[in-house]
NUPAVO-392908 format. One line per field, with one value per residue (C-alpha): residue number from 1; x, y, z. Coordinates in steps of 0.05 Angstrom, whole numbers. Layout:
seq: [NUM:...] .
c1: [X:...] .
c2: [Y:...] .
c3: [Z:...] .
% end
This chain:
seq: [1:2:3:4:5:6:7:8:9:10:11:12:13:14:15:16:17:18:19:20:21:22:23:24:25:26:27:28:29:30:31:32:33:34:35:36:37:38:39:40:41:42:43:44:45:46:47:48:49:50:51:52:53:54:55:56:57:58:59:60:61:62:63:64:65:66:67:68:69:70:71:72:73:74:75:76:77:78:79:80:81:82:83:84:85:86:87:88:89:90:91:92:93:94:95:96:97:98:99:100:101:102:103:104:105:106:107:108:109:110:111:112:113:114:115:116:117:118:119:120:121:122:123:124:125:126:127:128:129:130:131:132:133:134:135:136:137:138:139:140:141:142:143:144:145:146:147:148:149:150:151:152:153:154:155:156:157:158:159:160:161:162:163:164:165:166:167:168:169:170:171:172:173:174:175:176:177:178:179:180:181:182:183:184:185:186:187:188:189:190:191:192:193:194:195:196:197:198:199:200:201:202:203:204:205:206:207:208:209:210:211:212:213:214:215:216:217:218:219:220:221:222:223:224:225:226:227:228:229:230:231:232:233:234:235:236:237:238:239:240:241:242:243:244:245:246:247:248:249:250:251:252:253:254:255:256:257:258:259:260:261:262:263:264:265:266:267:268:269:270:271:272:273:274:275:276:277:278:279:280:281:282:283:284:285:286:287:288:289:290:291:292:293:294:295:296:297:298:299] .
c1: [800:870:890:957:1007:1033:1045:1120:1156:1175:1248:1290:1301:1336:1303:1238:1269:1262:1187:1145:1081:1062:1097:1122:1067:1117:1161:1131:1162:1142:1100:1154:1208:1163:1150:1224:1239:1185:1229:1284:1301:1305:1228:1226:1286:1256:1186:1181:1168:1194:1159:1104:1110:1081:1014:1015:1024:971:921:913:888:907:836:820:746:766:816:760:730:787:739:726:794:776:705:722:778:736:680:731:765:698:679:747:752:682:698:766:739:676:717:762:707:663:717:709:758:781:855:854:837:910:929:890:922:857:857:931:914:855:903:951:893:868:936:943:874:891:952:911:860:912:954:892:873:944:948:881:886:958:987:1056:1123:1149:1082:1114:1125:1196:1220:1218:1145:1127:1162:1123:1058:1071:1093:1028:989:1028:1020:947:931:969:949:878:868:899:850:792:810:825:761:711:741:757:735:666:646:665:622:548:538:494:493:558:558:567:634:658:641:677:740:743:735:700:755:807:764:753:827:841:793:830:899:879:834:853:929:984:1021:1046:1052:1114:1128:1184:1130:1115:1174:1141:1080:1124:1161:1094:1074:1141:1131:1062:1089:1142:1087:1047:1106:1120:1047:1053:1118:1090:1023:988:914:860:785:742:789:846:914:976:941:898:870:852:886:951:944:1012:986:943:983:1051:1072:1007:1005:1078:1063:1002:1043:1097:1045:1010:1074:1115:1073:1007:1038:1074:1010:971:1023:1023:948:956:1016:975:918:962:1001:936:924:993:976:922:945:928:944:974:960:933:1001:1046:1076:1081:1156:1142:1102:1165:1165:1194:1212] .
c2: [1341:1323:1252:1241:1214:1155:1107:1108:1064:1100:1117:1145:1216:1268:1283:1248:1181:1199:1211:1149:1157:1084:1030:971:919:862:889:860:880:878:932:953:955:999:1042:1050:1069:1122:1161:1169:1242:1231:1229:1300:1326:1312:1337:1351:1317:1321:1315:1263:1248:1315:1301:1230:1256:1310:1292:1217:1170:1104:1082:1061:1079:1152:1154:1134:1203:1254:1314:1296:1325:1393:1392:1372:1422:1478:1465:1458:1523:1560:1534:1551:1622:1638:1611:1646:1715:1709:1686:1747:1800:1768:1767:1820:1853:1836:1847:1789:1738:1722:1706:1641:1574:1552:1611:1602:1530:1554:1602:1545:1500:1557:1564:1488:1485:1545:1507:1445:1487:1523:1463:1426:1483:1489:1415:1419:1485:1508:1495:1526:1495:1482:1463:1433:1485:1496:1451:1503:1519:1446:1438:1496:1466:1398:1428:1466:1402:1365:1421:1430:1356:1350:1415:1410:1343:1371:1429:1382:1335:1391:1430:1373:1336:1394:1463:1449:1404:1459:1513:1525:1527:1468:1476:1506:1558:1532:1568:1534:1466:1484:1508:1453:1392:1398:1435:1388:1328:1355:1366:1296:1268:1307:1284:1212:1198:1249:1248:1196:1236:1193:1210:1188:1191:1241:1289:1305:1353:1410:1405:1406:1467:1502:1485:1510:1577:1584:1563:1617:1667:1645:1655:1724:1744:1719:1757:1822:1811:1831:1848:1817:1818:1784:1810:1763:1787:1749:1691:1674:1606:1590:1522:1560:1611:1611:1661:1608:1543:1549:1477:1447:1493:1478:1403:1415:1456:1402:1348:1391:1412:1348:1287:1302:1314:1247:1212:1246:1230:1158:1155:1187:1144:1081:1108:1126:1061:1024:1064:1047:973:979:952:1000:989:1054:1029:963:942:963:905:904:914:983:1004:1018:1083:1144:1166] .
c3: [5559:5583:5597:5629:5579:5617:5560:5570:5621:5684:5694:5750:5726:5767:5833:5815:5833:5906:5906:5896:5856:5859:5897:5855:5863:5859:5915:5978:6044:6116:6147:6196:6142:6100:6162:6175:6103:6106:6154:6101:6091:6016:6014:6040:6001:5933:5922:5848:5781:5710:5643:5641:5714:5733:5699:5725:5796:5797:5743:5748:5801:5833:5818:5747:5755:5764:5707:5659:5670:5662:5667:5740:5760:5730:5756:5828:5835:5806:5856:5913:5893:5891:5961:5989:5962:5987:6057:6057:6038:6081:6141:6138:6129:6182:6236:6289:6296:6226:6241:6290:6235:6222:6294:6299:6285:6252:6204:6187:6170:6128:6092:6076:6054:6010:5977:5967:5934:5890:5867:5853:5814:5772:5754:5730:5685:5661:5644:5607:5569:5566:5497:5503:5520:5589:5618:5680:5735:5759:5816:5870:5855:5856:5923:5953:5926:5958:6024:6027:6016:6070:6122:6104:6112:6178:6211:6184:6218:6282:6281:6267:6325:6374:6359:6359:6417:6464:6443:6415:6473:6523:6491:6496:6420:6404:6328:6301:6246:6175:6170:6234:6204:6139:6173:6226:6183:6116:6078:6105:6085:6014:6004:6031:5979:5925:5945:5961:5902:5848:5854:5862:5915:5972:6045:6085:6160:6146:6123:6196:6195:6157:6203:6265:6238:6226:6298:6326:6290:6320:6389:6386:6366:6427:6473:6445:6456:6528:6540:6511:6546:6481:6486:6443:6440:6493:6548:6529:6553:6534:6499:6439:6459:6531:6524:6508:6564:6598:6650:6685:6686:6653:6665:6640:6579:6563:6564:6519:6471:6468:6453:6401:6366:6368:6385:6350:6281:6284:6304:6249:6195:6220:6206:6138:6121:6134:6092:6033:6041:6032:5968:5942:5951:5898:5831:5775:5702:5676:5605:5580:5554:5612:5649:5724:5721:5691:5751:5790:5829:5797:5864] .
% end
């Protein structure tokens, strides 16, 4: 099976120089300086790789023990894809009424997670079995792929925190349905394992912007529903979630929406940034002969 060809020294090529795969182990800087630099827009502007860097980014790990078993990338993403497509299809057909499936923030996050996992699945098969030229997807497609991952990780954790801390505790359901558990935590956690352990993709603080934009779009959708007083199942008029019901307490709901759209994504990305920063601190030999000076970021 495929092993990423990373025997050549890294170089700053085109846009790839702006997207760190692994931080230079010899470049030590303070926590707050690193935090400040993670807000640089250049980390959001360039989200694609060229040539060998593409395989290195998506089909190799920062952990040597994982790289010893290259088939694990294919196996894990095949299993994850199978679980996700089953949950995705079953979730749609089991929703009553089915046309309301798309209106929920949770389900939109599941849709984005599904697309991100499909990308992960397809690129792994492409890297393993495709024998033609131009194996690396075009830059725009790579950008979409990585944006899906970022939004899925951020919004997925938001859904997980909101459901298990507020919604679930306020309902009478003692044991949640298996699909509820999948969509409110498990799928997000499985994707996090994929990105954290089976890729070299970094997370920067500036990555909160796509998540905020996604939240703004849903916020506008919520306001439109309120203005039109749209009707939904369970006698809901003008709202989807009770916590976002502008009919009852406009000021309180507006504050909640502001916190959910703008503050929570920043807090979530801060958590993820620290987690991925810790991963970047792990020294991994790309090959047995590569010197530390060759572990410079290609981003």
